[in-house]
PAKETI-741376 format. One line per field, with one value per residue (C-alpha): x, y, z; residue in one letter; residue number from 1; chain. Coordinates in pm, whole numbers, plus 50000, padded with zeros to 5 digits. Each point is the difference from the previous one (the first is absolute). Layout:
# PAKETI-741376
xx: [X,...]
yy: [Y,...]
zz: [Z,...]
timi: [A,...]
drense: [NUM,...]
seke: [A,...]
This chain:
# PAKETI-741376
xx: [47122,50243,50337,50302,50252,50345,50117,50401,50094,50245,49865,49733,49801,50002,49899,49692,49913,50049,49829,49683,49940,50067,49712,49772,50071,49866,50312,50111,50357,50257,50241,50375,50306,50277,50089,49965,49653,49911,50123,49806,49695,50016,50087,49705,49799,50133,49894,49681,49878,49975,50196,50123,49929,50215,50322,50076,50378,50276,50342,50206,49878,50210,50070,50068,49958,49584,50166,50075,49655,49900,50258,49821,49654,50104,50152,49639,49731,49865,49830,50020,50281,49996,50335,49994,50335,50172,50278,49946,50322,49872,50233,49833,49665,50099,50169,49694,49742,50207,50026,49611,49818,49704,50061,50253,49822,50250,49943,49864,49713,49565,49811,49763,50323,50093,49601,49993,50318,49897,49717,50157,50226,49718,49844,50325,49985,49618,49828,49730,49882,49679,49994,49989,49724,50132,49644,49701,49673,49684,49656,50186,50342,50282,50379,50311,50240,50307,49890,49961,49626,49695,49675,49659,49661,50271,50153,50387,50046,50344,50083,50326,50288,49930,49606,50057,50236,49719,49732,50239,50068,49644,49908,50256,49786,49676,49716,50192,50053,50346,50093,50068,50368,50073,49895,50231,50267,49958,49928,50186,50259,50012,50108,49662,49759,49840,49963,49609,49942,50184,49738,49712,50132,50134,49628,49819,50201,49952,49635,49913,50187,49862,49657,49630,49937,50347,49760,49862,50233,49916,50363,50271,49813,50121,49979,50029,50265,50151,50097,49855,49859,49974,49736,50013,50067,49679,49781]
yy: [49083,49805,49876,50210,49850,50179,49915,50056,49950,50192,49854,50234,49720,49759,50247,50144,49593,49902,50338,49926,49648,50047,50268,49761,49779,50269,50130,50344,50035,50244,49990,50080,49978,50039,49954,50372,50023,49661,50164,50361,49803,49808,50269,50170,49703,49987,50369,49956,49719,49821,49635,49834,49644,49850,50048,49866,50105,49968,49960,50187,50345,50331,50125,49682,49655,49889,49806,50318,50057,49690,50005,50386,49808,49727,50233,50170,49781,49646,50117,49734,50070,49747,50083,50007,49928,49872,49862,49615,49921,49777,50144,50379,49837,49856,50270,50216,49798,49938,50392,49996,50014,49811,49835,50040,50014,49961,50194,49985,49850,49977,50248,49753,49839,50340,50052,49687,50000,50362,49840,49728,50260,50203,49684,49907,50351,49939,50236,49805,50074,49987,49916,50317,50141,50030,49963,50179,49969,50140,50169,49973,50133,49758,50108,49747,50159,49743,50071,50385,49965,50205,49874,50175,49797,49826,50291,50101,50302,50228,50110,50226,49831,50207,49907,49616,50054,50170,49754,49703,50095,50046,49640,49864,50089,49967,50019,50204,50390,50125,50327,50310,50016,49616,50054,50302,49812,49686,50154,50356,49898,50084,50390,50039,49892,50351,50035,49899,50244,49676,49748,50240,50033,49629,49852,50249,49880,49629,50059,50121,49694,49756,50121,49976,50326,50194,50190,49743,49741,49634,49860,50253,50118,50294,49978,50355,50118,49689,49840,49791,49646,49742,49847,49576,49808,49837,50218]
zz: [29385,49718,50171,49878,49791,49920,49711,49942,49619,49799,49699,49862,49759,50277,50268,49813,49936,50348,50135,49764,50079,50357,49972,49844,50308,50225,50174,49988,49856,50093,49682,50052,49779,50219,50356,50086,49844,50230,50327,49919,49973,50299,50198,49859,50110,50355,50038,49833,50187,49699,50029,49743,49972,49841,49752,49649,49988,49725,50042,49716,50069,49822,50364,50189,50086,50083,50326,50137,50044,50115,50312,50047,50018,50217,50260,50040,49868,49884,49695,49778,49722,49651,49833,49583,49837,49646,50268,50039,50219,50239,50282,49936,50052,50319,50122,49948,50153,50311,50008,50024,49659,50017,49623,49682,49670,49665,49696,49799,50169,49925,50195,50129,50161,50134,50143,50150,50176,50126,50157,50159,50153,50143,50114,50185,50197,50073,49709,49877,49675,49816,49613,49807,49813,49641,49821,50049,49824,50082,49803,49675,50153,49959,50119,49944,50179,49913,49621,50052,49834,50091,49812,50032,49830,49820,49857,50080,50205,49963,50328,50018,50260,50297,49963,49977,50319,50184,49886,50066,50352,50072,49788,50277,50270,49858,50215,50266,50051,49877,50192,49796,50192,49889,49648,49949,50123,49852,49655,50032,50262,50389,49912,49849,50287,50031,49604,50004,49679,49826,50135,49916,49627,49922,50138,49854,49642,50127,50034,49671,49811,50236,50160,49804,50168,50119,50216,50158,50040,50095,49999,50118,50274,50262,50350,50101,50212,50002,49643,49703,49950,49697,50049,50111,49722,49818,50176]
timi: [M,S,L,R,V,L,L,L,E,D,D,R,E,L,R,A,T,L,R,E,A,L,A,V,E,G,Y,T,V,L,P,A,A,S,L,A,D,A,R,A,L,L,A,H,A,G,R,S,G,A,A,V,D,C,V,V,L,D,L,G,L,P,D,G,D,G,A,A,L,L,A,E,L,R,R,S,S,G,T,P,V,L,V,V,S,A,G,Q,A,E,G,Q,K,I,R,L,L,D,A,G,A,D,D,Y,L,V,K,P,F,G,I,G,E,L,L,A,R,L,R,V,A,L,R,H,R,G,T,H,L,R,P,P,L,T,H,Y,A,S,A,G,L,E,I,D,L,A,A,H,G,V,Q,L,Q,G,R,Q,V,H,L,T,P,T,E,F,K,L,L,A,R,L,V,R,S,A,G,Q,V,V,T,H,R,Q,L,L,A,D,V,W,G,P,E,F,T,E,H,T,H,Y,L,R,L,Y,M,A,Q,L,R,A,K,L,E,D,E,P,A,D,P,R,R,L,L,N,E,P,G,V,G,Y,R,L,V,E,P,G,Q]
drense: [1,2,3,4,5,6,7,8,9,10,11,12,13,14,15,16,17,18,19,20,21,22,23,24,25,26,27,28,29,30,31,32,33,34,35,36,37,38,39,40,41,42,43,44,45,46,47,48,49,50,51,52,53,54,55,56,57,58,59,60,61,62,63,64,65,66,67,68,69,70,71,72,73,74,75,76,77,78,79,80,81,82,83,84,85,86,87,88,89,90,91,92,93,94,95,96,97,98,99,100,101,102,103,104,105,106,107,108,109,110,111,112,113,114,115,116,117,118,119,120,121,122,123,124,125,126,127,128,129,130,131,132,133,134,135,136,137,138,139,140,141,142,143,144,145,146,147,148,149,150,151,152,153,154,155,156,157,158,159,160,161,162,163,164,165,166,167,168,169,170,171,172,173,174,175,176,177,178,179,180,181,182,183,184,185,186,187,188,189,190,191,192,193,194,195,196,197,198,199,200,201,202,203,204,205,206,207,208,209,210,211,212,213,214,215,216,217,218,219,220,221,222,223,224,225,226,227,228,229,230,231,232,233,234,235]
seke: [A,A,A,A,A,A,A,A,A,A,A,A,A,A,A,A,A,A,A,A,A,A,A,A,A,A,A,A,A,A,A,A,A,A,A,A,A,A,A,A,A,A,A,A,A,A,A,A,A,A,A,A,A,A,A,A,A,A,A,A,A,A,A,A,A,A,A,A,A,A,A,A,A,A,A,A,A,A,A,A,A,A,A,A,A,A,A,A,A,A,A,A,A,A,A,A,A,A,A,A,A,A,A,A,A,A,A,A,A,A,A,A,A,A,A,A,A,A,A,A,A,A,A,A,A,A,A,A,A,A,A,A,A,A,A,A,A,A,A,A,A,A,A,A,A,A,A,A,A,A,A,A,A,A,A,A,A,A,A,A,A,A,A,A,A,A,A,A,A,A,A,A,A,A,A,A,A,A,A,A,A,A,A,A,A,A,A,A,A,A,A,A,A,A,A,A,A,A,A,A,A,A,A,A,A,A,A,A,A,A,A,A,A,A,A,A,A,A,A,A,A,A,A,A,A,A,A,A,A,A,A,A,A,A,A]
């Protein structure tokens, strides 16, 4: 199962950019635009038993200061928290680091630096990450998650956003079975884990575009009653 990141950022464009970058790295992203959104997501995660593994926390939010959420988290958990803010004052950085933030990143920042600092924060809390699989090549099929590119026998294949999200989730676990529930939760959201007809529909569409014989798939394999598997790279 991929690590779950709560991304609290009220800037819509930056939130979308960070969400995509984190997803490419293999994280499951829970996006929030306000303190209320973040608290609701954390409460749902607690009830469902699917804990949040790390938090990317903006400070200037429409309904309060992100520092309040940091204080709440530190009263109940050691979840790694990476603060992102336009504020450069040394006193503010020191105050938040002393309050329990694992790191503080000043906007604007590079996506690569944020990802690296997140890996460090997780590593310091005992979570060791394997390098993410972002490029896949097998039997004429090439998938580049970072570039959102899919080619089959050298020809570009157009996928809808949902088709690409489903394929990307399988790429990140290539060679392993991903359960129906996990695919539905990661691609459509935790409230869709019983909607298995979504999977059947979109998997059929992917096979129509990526398989030589969709009725006899060789790349996107079904594990009856369990889930789906993308064959290992190079096979």
